[in-house]
C-alpha positions, -999 to +999 in steps of 0.1 A: +000+000+000+028+024+009+047+017-023+015+024-044+012+058-027+049+066-034+046+056-070+014+076-074+030+107-058+060+104-081+038+102-112+018+132-101+049+152-094+064+144-127+031+154-144+029+187-126+065+198-135+063+188-171+058+215-197+025+200-209+012+193-174+002+228-166-006+252-194-006+282-171+027+276-154+055+300-164+085+279-170+120+291-161+152+286-182+162+258-158+129+240-164+135+240-201+171+230-197+159+198-179+132+191-205+152+197-236+189+190-239+191+200-276+221+220-287+215+257-291+212+269-327+234+296-343+205+313-361+189+347-362+152+347-354+125+374-357+112+372-322+129+384-290+107+363-266+096+327-268+058+332-274+049+301-253+069+304-221+079+341-226+116+334-221+139+359-236+156+346-267+192+357-261+222+343-281+226+306-274+191+302-261+173+291-294+169+254-295+143+251-323+128+272-350+097+274-372+091+293-404+056+310-403+042+339-423+076+347-438+093+349-404+115+326-385+105+322-349+129+308-323+119+287-293+137+276-261+126+240-265+110+215-289+079+214-268+074+252-270+078+250-308+052+221-310+027+241-289+031+272-312+027+250-343-007+238-332-022+274-330+004+301-341-022+329-343-030+324-306+006+333-296+016+360-321+003+388-299+028+378-272+057+389-294 
């Protein structure tokens, strides 16, 4: 019984700290570092802020990009890019 509780608590914790687990959570740079270990891209992007998590896109922070409406948008993680790709118009106002 105790081990079932521990496993359930672990699963709930993992769900709550994941990027998709809480749409309203503002993720920090450290959160994204743990979620996405992709190499930073040496590319110029048209946005200064990741429209999903609102992280500033400084040099060395861009991990993924998408071409949309003749612009190249940078993201701090693959998960932020995928969220944007589902409904880009919902996030363009944040930039």
